[in-house]
PyMOL Python script that loads the backbone (N, CA, C, O; Angstrom):
from pymol import cmd

cmd.read_pdbstr("""\
ATOM      1  N   UNK A   1       0.940  -1.164   0.109  1.00  0.00           N
ATOM      2  CA  UNK A   1      -0.120   0.187   0.219  1.00  0.00           C
ATOM      3  C   UNK A   1       0.931   1.223  -0.032  1.00  0.00           C
ATOM      4  O   UNK A   1       1.004   1.809  -1.112  1.00  0.00           O
ATOM      5  N   UNK A   2       1.659   1.424   0.861  1.00  0.00           N
ATOM      6  CA  UNK A   2       2.630   2.354   1.267  1.00  0.00           C
ATOM      7  C   UNK A   2       4.257   1.927   0.765  1.00  0.00           C
ATOM      8  O   UNK A   2       4.823   0.873   1.056  1.00  0.00           O
ATOM      9  N   UNK A   3       4.787   2.977  -0.010  1.00  0.00           N
ATOM     10  CA  UNK A   3       6.078   2.656  -0.536  1.00  0.00           C
ATOM     11  C   UNK A   3       7.104   2.876   0.773  1.00  0.00           C
ATOM     12  O   UNK A   3       6.772   3.309   1.876  1.00  0.00           O
ATOM     13  N   UNK A   4       8.197   2.536   0.425  1.00  0.00           N
ATOM     14  CA  UNK A   4       9.503   2.131   1.698  1.00  0.00           C
ATOM     15  C   UNK A   4       9.543   3.316   2.320  1.00  0.00           C
ATOM     16  O   UNK A   4       9.542   3.354   3.551  1.00  0.00           O
ATOM     17  N   UNK A   5       9.592   4.741   1.373  1.00  0.00           N
ATOM     18  CA  UNK A   5       9.882   6.153   1.905  1.00  0.00           C
ATOM     19  C   UNK A   5       8.728   6.531   2.710  1.00  0.00           C
ATOM     20  O   UNK A   5       8.839   6.991   3.846  1.00  0.00           O
ATOM     21  N   UNK A   6       7.433   6.301   2.017  1.00  0.00           N
ATOM     22  CA  UNK A   6       6.273   6.898   2.902  1.00  0.00           C
ATOM     23  C   UNK A   6       6.303   5.805   4.001  1.00  0.00           C
ATOM     24  O   UNK A   6       6.610   6.385   5.042  1.00  0.00           O
ATOM     25  N   UNK A   7       6.176   4.875   4.167  1.00  0.00           N
ATOM     26  CA  UNK A   7       6.355   3.980   5.533  1.00  0.00           C
ATOM     27  C   UNK A   7       7.203   4.806   6.378  1.00  0.00           C
ATOM     28  O   UNK A   7       6.800   5.461   7.339  1.00  0.00           O
ATOM     29  N   UNK A   8       8.662   4.720   5.873  1.00  0.00           N
ATOM     30  CA  UNK A   8       9.569   5.635   6.783  1.00  0.00           C
ATOM     31  C   UNK A   8       9.038   6.773   7.501  1.00  0.00           C
ATOM     32  O   UNK A   8       9.021   6.859   8.729  1.00  0.00           O
ATOM     33  N   UNK A   9       8.455   7.943   6.413  1.00  0.00           N
ATOM     34  CA  UNK A   9       7.945   9.041   6.760  1.00  0.00           C
ATOM     35  C   UNK A   9       6.790   8.602   7.867  1.00  0.00           C
ATOM     36  O   UNK A   9       6.856   9.126   8.979  1.00  0.00           O
ATOM     37  N   UNK A  10       5.832   7.739   7.611  1.00  0.00           N
ATOM     38  CA  UNK A  10       4.491   7.679   8.640  1.00  0.00           C
ATOM     39  C   UNK A  10       5.036   7.381  10.087  1.00  0.00           C
ATOM     40  O   UNK A  10       4.516   7.763  11.135  1.00  0.00           O
ATOM     41  N   UNK A  11       6.384   6.495   9.927  1.00  0.00           N
ATOM     42  CA  UNK A  11       6.550   5.901  11.467  1.00  0.00           C
ATOM     43  C   UNK A  11       7.325   6.941  12.116  1.00  0.00           C
ATOM     44  O   UNK A  11       7.775   6.583  13.205  1.00  0.00           O
ATOM     45  N   UNK A  12       7.565   7.933  11.820  1.00  0.00           N
ATOM     46  CA  UNK A  12       8.656   8.922  12.166  1.00  0.00           C
ATOM     47  C   UNK A  12       7.858   9.383  13.442  1.00  0.00           C
ATOM     48  O   UNK A  12       6.635   9.308  13.324  1.00  0.00           O
ATOM     49  N   UNK A  13       8.375   9.875  14.720  1.00  0.00           N
ATOM     50  CA  UNK A  13       7.658  10.205  15.582  1.00  0.00           C
ATOM     51  C   UNK A  13       7.104  11.286  15.591  1.00  0.00           C
ATOM     52  O   UNK A  13       7.906  12.037  15.037  1.00  0.00           O
ATOM     53  N   UNK A  14       5.857  12.097  15.990  1.00  0.00           N
ATOM     54  CA  UNK A  14       5.582  13.333  15.598  1.00  0.00           C
ATOM     55  C   UNK A  14       5.823  14.085  16.644  1.00  0.00           C
ATOM     56  O   UNK A  14       5.476  13.965  17.819  1.00  0.00           O
ATOM     57  N   UNK A  15       6.940  15.482  15.678  1.00  0.00           N
ATOM     58  CA  UNK A  15       7.276  16.457  16.850  1.00  0.00           C
ATOM     59  C   UNK A  15       6.344  17.231  17.607  1.00  0.00           C
ATOM     60  O   UNK A  15       5.334  17.696  17.080  1.00  0.00           O
ATOM     61  N   UNK A  16       6.631  17.399  18.840  1.00  0.00           N
ATOM     62  CA  UNK A  16       5.849  17.805  19.800  1.00  0.00           C
ATOM     63  C   UNK A  16       5.745  19.392  19.410  1.00  0.00           C
ATOM     64  O   UNK A  16       4.586  19.788  19.541  1.00  0.00           O
ATOM     65  N   UNK A  17       6.524  20.259  19.029  1.00  0.00           N
ATOM     66  CA  UNK A  17       6.029  21.652  19.035  1.00  0.00           C
ATOM     67  C   UNK A  17       5.186  21.734  17.241  1.00  0.00           C
ATOM     68  O   UNK A  17       5.357  22.685  16.479  1.00  0.00           O
ATOM     69  N   UNK A  18       4.271  20.442  16.901  1.00  0.00           N
ATOM     70  CA  UNK A  18       3.518  20.197  16.100  1.00  0.00           C
ATOM     71  C   UNK A  18       2.267  20.269  16.723  1.00  0.00           C
ATOM     72  O   UNK A  18       1.224  20.382  16.079  1.00  0.00           O
ATOM     73  N   UNK A  19       2.315  20.213  17.856  1.00  0.00           N
ATOM     74  CA  UNK A  19       0.984  19.488  18.528  1.00  0.00           C
ATOM     75  C   UNK A  19       0.445  20.868  19.129  1.00  0.00           C
ATOM     76  O   UNK A  19       1.269  21.500  19.791  1.00  0.00           O
ATOM     77  N   UNK A  20      -0.486  21.268  19.023  1.00  0.00           N
ATOM     78  CA  UNK A  20      -1.064  22.852  19.645  1.00  0.00           C
ATOM     79  C   UNK A  20      -2.133  22.303  20.667  1.00  0.00           C
ATOM     80  O   UNK A  20      -2.633  21.192  20.849  1.00  0.00           O
ATOM     81  N   UNK A  21      -2.267  23.445  21.213  1.00  0.00           N
ATOM     82  CA  UNK A  21      -3.810  22.890  22.569  1.00  0.00           C
ATOM     83  C   UNK A  21      -4.283  24.522  22.807  1.00  0.00           C
ATOM     84  O   UNK A  21      -3.663  25.564  22.597  1.00  0.00           O
ATOM     85  N   UNK A  22      -5.397  24.319  23.240  1.00  0.00           N
ATOM     86  CA  UNK A  22      -6.304  25.110  23.682  1.00  0.00           C
ATOM     87  C   UNK A  22      -7.053  24.549  24.616  1.00  0.00           C
ATOM     88  O   UNK A  22      -7.133  23.334  24.797  1.00  0.00           O
ATOM     89  N   UNK A  23      -7.873  25.755  25.509  1.00  0.00           N
ATOM     90  CA  UNK A  23      -8.780  25.391  26.490  1.00  0.00           C
ATOM     91  C   UNK A  23     -10.122  26.031  26.144  1.00  0.00           C
ATOM     92  O   UNK A  23     -10.109  27.191  25.733  1.00  0.00           O
ATOM     93  N   UNK A  24     -11.215  25.414  26.266  1.00  0.00           N
ATOM     94  CA  UNK A  24     -12.655  25.712  26.138  1.00  0.00           C
ATOM     95  C   UNK A  24     -13.323  25.510  27.116  1.00  0.00           C
ATOM     96  O   UNK A  24     -13.749  24.364  27.255  1.00  0.00           O
ATOM     97  N   UNK A  25     -13.596  26.340  27.950  1.00  0.00           N
ATOM     98  CA  UNK A  25     -14.476  26.010  29.041  1.00  0.00           C
ATOM     99  C   UNK A  25     -13.287  24.851  30.040  1.00  0.00           C
ATOM    100  O   UNK A  25     -12.072  25.034  30.120  1.00  0.00           O
ATOM    101  N   UNK A  26     -13.899  23.938  30.565  1.00  0.00           N
ATOM    102  CA  UNK A  26     -13.384  23.095  31.403  1.00  0.00           C
ATOM    103  C   UNK A  26     -12.442  21.882  30.675  1.00  0.00           C
ATOM    104  O   UNK A  26     -11.874  21.010  31.333  1.00  0.00           O
ATOM    105  N   UNK A  27     -12.370  22.010  28.890  1.00  0.00           N
ATOM    106  CA  UNK A  27     -11.951  21.228  28.411  1.00  0.00           C
ATOM    107  C   UNK A  27     -10.660  21.603  27.931  1.00  0.00           C
ATOM    108  O   UNK A  27     -10.434  22.779  27.647  1.00  0.00           O
ATOM    109  N   UNK A  28      -9.775  20.696  27.810  1.00  0.00           N
ATOM    110  CA  UNK A  28      -8.126  21.132  27.174  1.00  0.00           C
ATOM    111  C   UNK A  28      -8.180  19.885  26.124  1.00  0.00           C
ATOM    112  O   UNK A  28      -8.256  18.672  26.322  1.00  0.00           O
ATOM    113  N   UNK A  29      -8.091  20.880  24.590  1.00  0.00           N
ATOM    114  CA  UNK A  29      -8.075  20.255  23.341  1.00  0.00           C
ATOM    115  C   UNK A  29      -6.442  20.457  23.018  1.00  0.00           C
ATOM    116  O   UNK A  29      -5.751  21.444  23.267  1.00  0.00           O
ATOM    117  N   UNK A  30      -6.075  19.266  22.415  1.00  0.00           N
ATOM    118  CA  UNK A  30      -4.832  18.897  21.612  1.00  0.00           C
ATOM    119  C   UNK A  30      -5.336  18.531  20.333  1.00  0.00           C
ATOM    120  O   UNK A  30      -6.375  17.892  20.169  1.00  0.00           O
ATOM    121  N   UNK A  31      -4.277  19.111  19.055  1.00  0.00           N
ATOM    122  CA  UNK A  31      -4.619  19.023  17.869  1.00  0.00           C
ATOM    123  C   UNK A  31      -3.519  19.425  16.990  1.00  0.00           C
ATOM    124  O   UNK A  31      -2.427  19.847  17.370  1.00  0.00           O
ATOM    125  N   UNK A  32      -3.921  19.248  15.725  1.00  0.00           N
ATOM    126  CA  UNK A  32      -2.769  19.236  14.677  1.00  0.00           C
ATOM    127  C   UNK A  32      -3.508  20.714  13.899  1.00  0.00           C
ATOM    128  O   UNK A  32      -4.733  20.764  13.794  1.00  0.00           O
ATOM    129  N   UNK A  33      -2.835  21.594  13.510  1.00  0.00           N
ATOM    130  CA  UNK A  33      -3.216  22.855  12.488  1.00  0.00           C
ATOM    131  C   UNK A  33      -3.481  22.016  11.278  1.00  0.00           C
ATOM    132  O   UNK A  33      -2.719  21.076  11.053  1.00  0.00           O
ATOM    133  N   UNK A  34      -4.877  22.354  10.166  1.00  0.00           N
ATOM    134  CA  UNK A  34      -4.993  21.870   9.128  1.00  0.00           C
ATOM    135  C   UNK A  34      -3.676  21.797   7.952  1.00  0.00           C
ATOM    136  O   UNK A  34      -3.237  20.885   7.251  1.00  0.00           O
ATOM    137  N   UNK A  35      -3.304  23.259   8.136  1.00  0.00           N
ATOM    138  CA  UNK A  35      -1.968  23.430   7.182  1.00  0.00           C
ATOM    139  C   UNK A  35      -0.948  22.659   7.422  1.00  0.00           C
ATOM    140  O   UNK A  35      -0.193  22.427   6.478  1.00  0.00           O
ATOM    141  N   UNK A  36      -0.681  22.099   8.666  1.00  0.00           N
ATOM    142  CA  UNK A  36       0.522  21.460   8.770  1.00  0.00           C
ATOM    143  C   UNK A  36      -0.018  19.283   8.340  1.00  0.00           C
ATOM    144  O   UNK A  36       0.630  18.241   8.244  1.00  0.00           O
ATOM    145  N   UNK A  37      -1.284  19.613   8.243  1.00  0.00           N
ATOM    146  CA  UNK A  37      -1.944  17.829   8.064  1.00  0.00           C
ATOM    147  C   UNK A  37      -1.487  18.006   6.374  1.00  0.00           C
ATOM    148  O   UNK A  37      -0.864  17.182   5.703  1.00  0.00           O
ATOM    149  N   UNK A  38      -1.838  18.906   6.080  1.00  0.00           N
ATOM    150  CA  UNK A  38      -2.014  19.423   4.374  1.00  0.00           C
ATOM    151  C   UNK A  38      -0.539  19.175   3.722  1.00  0.00           C
ATOM    152  O   UNK A  38      -0.198  18.535   2.727  1.00  0.00           O
ATOM    153  N   UNK A  39       0.226  19.960   4.711  1.00  0.00           N
ATOM    154  CA  UNK A  39       1.781  19.839   4.061  1.00  0.00           C
ATOM    155  C   UNK A  39       2.178  18.685   4.382  1.00  0.00           C
ATOM    156  O   UNK A  39       2.465  18.056   3.364  1.00  0.00           O
ATOM    157  N   UNK A  40       2.334  18.101   5.309  1.00  0.00           N
ATOM    158  CA  UNK A  40       2.384  16.916   5.388  1.00  0.00           C
ATOM    159  C   UNK A  40       1.860  15.600   4.784  1.00  0.00           C
ATOM    160  O   UNK A  40       2.509  14.554   4.806  1.00  0.00           O
ATOM    161  N   UNK A  41       0.661  15.731   4.253  1.00  0.00           N
ATOM    162  CA  UNK A  41       0.115  14.728   3.174  1.00  0.00           C
ATOM    163  C   UNK A  41       0.911  15.056   2.076  1.00  0.00           C
ATOM    164  O   UNK A  41       1.582  14.183   1.525  1.00  0.00           O
ATOM    165  N   UNK A  42       0.916  16.456   1.615  1.00  0.00           N
ATOM    166  CA  UNK A  42       1.519  16.668   0.213  1.00  0.00           C
ATOM    167  C   UNK A  42       2.992  16.056   0.348  1.00  0.00           C
ATOM    168  O   UNK A  42       3.306  15.399  -0.645  1.00  0.00           O
ATOM    169  N   UNK A  43       3.854  16.114   1.232  1.00  0.00           N
ATOM    170  CA  UNK A  43       4.914  15.604   1.687  1.00  0.00           C
ATOM    171  C   UNK A  43       5.148  14.234   1.429  1.00  0.00           C
ATOM    172  O   UNK A  43       5.885  13.773   0.558  1.00  0.00           O
ATOM    173  N   UNK A  44       4.553  13.699   2.146  1.00  0.00           N
ATOM    174  CA  UNK A  44       4.314  12.180   2.100  1.00  0.00           C
ATOM    175  C   UNK A  44       3.854  11.460   0.893  1.00  0.00           C
ATOM    176  O   UNK A  44       4.507  10.526   0.426  1.00  0.00           O
ATOM    177  N   UNK A  45       2.683  11.896   0.349  1.00  0.00           N
ATOM    178  CA  UNK A  45       1.953  11.188  -1.098  1.00  0.00           C
ATOM    179  C   UNK A  45       2.169  11.982  -2.077  1.00  0.00           C
ATOM    180  O   UNK A  45       1.732  11.473  -3.109  1.00  0.00           O
ATOM    181  N   UNK A  46       2.760  13.262  -2.300  1.00  0.00           N
ATOM    182  CA  UNK A  46       2.552  13.928  -3.458  1.00  0.00           C
ATOM    183  C   UNK A  46       1.429  14.799  -3.713  1.00  0.00           C
ATOM    184  O   UNK A  46       0.301  14.312  -3.640  1.00  0.00           O
ATOM    185  N   UNK A  47       1.611  16.294  -4.067  1.00  0.00           N
ATOM    186  CA  UNK A  47       0.532  17.058  -3.968  1.00  0.00           C
ATOM    187  C   UNK A  47      -0.490  16.038  -4.951  1.00  0.00           C
ATOM    188  O   UNK A  47      -0.125  15.194  -5.770  1.00  0.00           O
ATOM    189  N   UNK A  48      -1.607  16.351  -4.642  1.00  0.00           N
ATOM    190  CA  UNK A  48      -2.942  15.879  -5.698  1.00  0.00           C
ATOM    191  C   UNK A  48      -2.891  14.167  -5.392  1.00  0.00           C
ATOM    192  O   UNK A  48      -3.761  13.507  -5.961  1.00  0.00           O
ATOM    193  N   UNK A  49      -2.161  13.626  -4.744  1.00  0.00           N
ATOM    194  CA  UNK A  49      -2.258  12.418  -4.896  1.00  0.00           C
ATOM    195  C   UNK A  49      -2.696  11.356  -3.596  1.00  0.00           C
ATOM    196  O   UNK A  49      -2.481  10.147  -3.513  1.00  0.00           O
ATOM    197  N   UNK A  50      -3.442  12.341  -2.543  1.00  0.00           N
ATOM    198  CA  UNK A  50      -4.231  11.953  -1.570  1.00  0.00           C
ATOM    199  C   UNK A  50      -5.406  12.607  -1.330  1.00  0.00           C
ATOM    200  O   UNK A  50      -5.427  13.757  -1.767  1.00  0.00           O
ATOM    201  N   UNK A  51      -6.726  12.100  -0.582  1.00  0.00           N
ATOM    202  CA  UNK A  51      -7.664  12.873  -0.387  1.00  0.00           C
ATOM    203  C   UNK A  51      -7.953  12.217   1.245  1.00  0.00           C
ATOM    204  O   UNK A  51      -7.312  11.325   1.801  1.00  0.00           O
ATOM    205  N   UNK A  52      -9.198  13.030   1.799  1.00  0.00           N
ATOM    206  CA  UNK A  52      -9.970  12.307   2.801  1.00  0.00           C
ATOM    207  C   UNK A  52     -11.287  12.251   2.549  1.00  0.00           C
ATOM    208  O   UNK A  52     -11.735  12.454   1.420  1.00  0.00           O
ATOM    209  N   UNK A  53     -12.158  11.919   3.764  1.00  0.00           N
ATOM    210  CA  UNK A  53     -13.308  12.011   4.173  1.00  0.00           C
ATOM    211  C   UNK A  53     -13.573  11.575   5.526  1.00  0.00           C
ATOM    212  O   UNK A  53     -12.903  10.838   6.249  1.00  0.00           O
ATOM    213  N   UNK A  54     -14.707  12.183   5.745  1.00  0.00           N
ATOM    214  CA  UNK A  54     -15.127  12.562   7.409  1.00  0.00           C
ATOM    215  C   UNK A  54     -15.883  10.958   8.060  1.00  0.00           C
ATOM    216  O   UNK A  54     -17.057  10.595   7.996  1.00  0.00           O
ATOM    217  N   UNK A  55     -14.826  10.340   8.593  1.00  0.00           N
ATOM    218  CA  UNK A  55     -15.630   8.721   9.151  1.00  0.00           C
ATOM    219  C   UNK A  55     -16.670   8.950  10.188  1.00  0.00           C
ATOM    220  O   UNK A  55     -17.633   8.191  10.068  1.00  0.00           O
ATOM    221  N   UNK A  56     -16.742   9.892  11.291  1.00  0.00           N
ATOM    222  CA  UNK A  56     -17.358  10.159  12.183  1.00  0.00           C
ATOM    223  C   UNK A  56     -17.518  11.656  12.484  1.00  0.00           C
ATOM    224  O   UNK A  56     -16.792  12.422  11.851  1.00  0.00           O
ATOM    225  N   UNK A  57     -18.444  12.199  13.441  1.00  0.00           N
ATOM    226  CA  UNK A  57     -18.539  13.460  13.706  1.00  0.00           C
ATOM    227  C   UNK A  57     -19.172  13.379  14.872  1.00  0.00           C
ATOM    228  O   UNK A  57     -20.189  12.686  14.839  1.00  0.00           O
ATOM    229  N   UNK A  58     -18.828  13.991  16.159  1.00  0.00           N
ATOM    230  CA  UNK A  58     -19.211  13.685  17.203  1.00  0.00           C
ATOM    231  C   UNK A  58     -19.161  15.140  18.168  1.00  0.00           C
ATOM    232  O   UNK A  58     -18.113  15.786  18.175  1.00  0.00           O
ATOM    233  N   UNK A  59     -20.346  15.604  18.969  1.00  0.00           N
ATOM    234  CA  UNK A  59     -20.105  16.703  19.857  1.00  0.00           C
ATOM    235  C   UNK A  59     -19.335  16.095  21.139  1.00  0.00           C
ATOM    236  O   UNK A  59     -19.632  15.043  21.704  1.00  0.00           O
ATOM    237  N   UNK A  60     -17.902  17.296  21.606  1.00  0.00           N
ATOM    238  CA  UNK A  60     -17.666  16.627  22.556  1.00  0.00           C
ATOM    239  C   UNK A  60     -18.042  17.395  24.055  1.00  0.00           C
ATOM    240  O   UNK A  60     -18.051  16.924  25.193  1.00  0.00           O
ATOM    241  N   UNK A  61     -18.333  18.712  23.583  1.00  0.00           N
ATOM    242  CA  UNK A  61     -18.736  19.664  24.446  1.00  0.00           C
ATOM    243  C   UNK A  61     -19.962  20.604  24.007  1.00  0.00           C
ATOM    244  O   UNK A  61     -20.446  20.447  22.886  1.00  0.00           O
ATOM    245  N   UNK A  62     -20.426  21.499  24.809  1.00  0.00           N
ATOM    246  CA  UNK A  62     -21.374  22.094  24.604  1.00  0.00           C
ATOM    247  C   UNK A  62     -21.329  23.403  25.623  1.00  0.00           C
ATOM    248  O   UNK A  62     -20.656  23.238  26.640  1.00  0.00           O
ATOM    249  N   UNK A  63     -21.913  24.556  25.467  1.00  0.00           N
ATOM    250  CA  UNK A  63     -21.905  25.724  26.508  1.00  0.00           C
ATOM    251  C   UNK A  63     -22.543  26.663  25.705  1.00  0.00           C
ATOM    252  O   UNK A  63     -22.876  26.460  24.538  1.00  0.00           O
ATOM    253  N   UNK A  64     -22.762  27.984  26.509  1.00  0.00           N
ATOM    254  CA  UNK A  64     -23.487  29.028  26.035  1.00  0.00           C
ATOM    255  C   UNK A  64     -22.653  30.075  26.494  1.00  0.00           C
ATOM    256  O   UNK A  64     -22.365  30.205  27.684  1.00  0.00           O
ATOM    257  N   UNK A  65     -22.147  31.025  25.357  1.00  0.00           N
ATOM    258  CA  UNK A  65     -21.419  31.908  25.516  1.00  0.00           C
ATOM    259  C   UNK A  65     -22.049  33.149  26.281  1.00  0.00           C
ATOM    260  O   UNK A  65     -23.232  33.141  26.618  1.00  0.00           O
ATOM    261  N   UNK A  66     -21.145  34.281  26.555  1.00  0.00           N
ATOM    262  CA  UNK A  66     -21.964  35.766  26.941  1.00  0.00           C
ATOM    263  C   UNK A  66     -22.716  36.263  26.400  1.00  0.00           C
ATOM    264  O   UNK A  66     -23.446  37.147  26.846  1.00  0.00           O
ATOM    265  N   UNK A  67     -22.722  35.772  25.197  1.00  0.00           N
ATOM    266  CA  UNK A  67     -23.840  36.539  24.110  1.00  0.00           C
ATOM    267  C   UNK A  67     -24.945  35.748  24.113  1.00  0.00           C
ATOM    268  O   UNK A  67     -25.900  36.123  23.433  1.00  0.00           O
ATOM    269  N   UNK A  68     -25.018  34.821  24.678  1.00  0.00           N
ATOM    270  CA  UNK A  68     -26.010  33.812  24.482  1.00  0.00           C
ATOM    271  C   UNK A  68     -26.198  32.734  23.139  1.00  0.00           C
ATOM    272  O   UNK A  68     -27.165  32.561  22.398  1.00  0.00           O
ATOM    273  N   UNK A  69     -25.305  32.313  23.157  1.00  0.00           N
ATOM    274  CA  UNK A  69     -24.835  31.953  21.621  1.00  0.00           C
ATOM    275  C   UNK A  69     -24.210  30.578  22.447  1.00  0.00           C
ATOM    276  O   UNK A  69     -23.498  30.504  23.449  1.00  0.00           O
ATOM    277  N   UNK A  70     -24.943  29.292  21.360  1.00  0.00           N
ATOM    278  CA  UNK A  70     -24.668  28.058  21.644  1.00  0.00           C
ATOM    279  C   UNK A  70     -23.638  27.856  20.824  1.00  0.00           C
ATOM    280  O   UNK A  70     -23.564  28.150  19.631  1.00  0.00           O
ATOM    281  N   UNK A  71     -22.524  27.134  21.784  1.00  0.00           N
ATOM    282  CA  UNK A  71     -21.251  26.832  21.250  1.00  0.00           C
ATOM    283  C   UNK A  71     -21.071  25.001  21.379  1.00  0.00           C
ATOM    284  O   UNK A  71     -21.301  24.440  22.451  1.00  0.00           O
ATOM    285  N   UNK A  72     -20.594  24.149  20.009  1.00  0.00           N
ATOM    286  CA  UNK A  72     -20.874  22.842  20.609  1.00  0.00           C
ATOM    287  C   UNK A  72     -19.513  22.390  19.673  1.00  0.00           C
ATOM    288  O   UNK A  72     -19.711  21.701  18.672  1.00  0.00           O
ATOM    289  N   UNK A  73     -18.247  22.769  20.007  1.00  0.00           N
ATOM    290  CA  UNK A  73     -17.037  22.321  19.407  1.00  0.00           C
ATOM    291  C   UNK A  73     -17.373  20.751  18.611  1.00  0.00           C
ATOM    292  O   UNK A  73     -18.318  20.195  19.170  1.00  0.00           O
ATOM    293  N   UNK A  74     -16.906  20.099  17.663  1.00  0.00           N
ATOM    294  CA  UNK A  74     -16.926  19.219  17.048  1.00  0.00           C
ATOM    295  C   UNK A  74     -15.679  18.274  17.125  1.00  0.00           C
ATOM    296  O   UNK A  74     -14.547  18.756  17.099  1.00  0.00           O
ATOM    297  N   UNK A  75     -15.911  16.807  17.229  1.00  0.00           N
ATOM    298  CA  UNK A  75     -14.949  16.164  17.290  1.00  0.00           C
ATOM    299  C   UNK A  75     -14.999  15.323  15.993  1.00  0.00           C
ATOM    300  O   UNK A  75     -16.084  14.841  15.669  1.00  0.00           O
ATOM    301  N   UNK A  76     -13.938  15.119  15.251  1.00  0.00           N
ATOM    302  CA  UNK A  76     -14.206  14.313  13.955  1.00  0.00           C
ATOM    303  C   UNK A  76     -13.154  13.142  14.066  1.00  0.00           C
ATOM    304  O   UNK A  76     -13.086  12.289  13.181  1.00  0.00           O
TER     305      UNK A  76
END
""", "prot")
cmd.dss("prot")
cmd.show_as("cartoon", "prot")
cmd.util.cbc("prot")
cmd.orient("prot")
């Protein structure tokens, strides 16, 4: 499925400086930025040689802001 070079790149440990964090209410989130994921996929598979699709989507928290807006971050 993956060639030797792709497998080598995919098996590399994720650099901790790529992991971003933020707090929302009492929930701490760790994530990778979208541009970082896209750049990595382009480097590993080549521009135009990969795609993605959403497998699942679920709400992990919900709150009401000061302006009475309902906020529900999602987890994919």
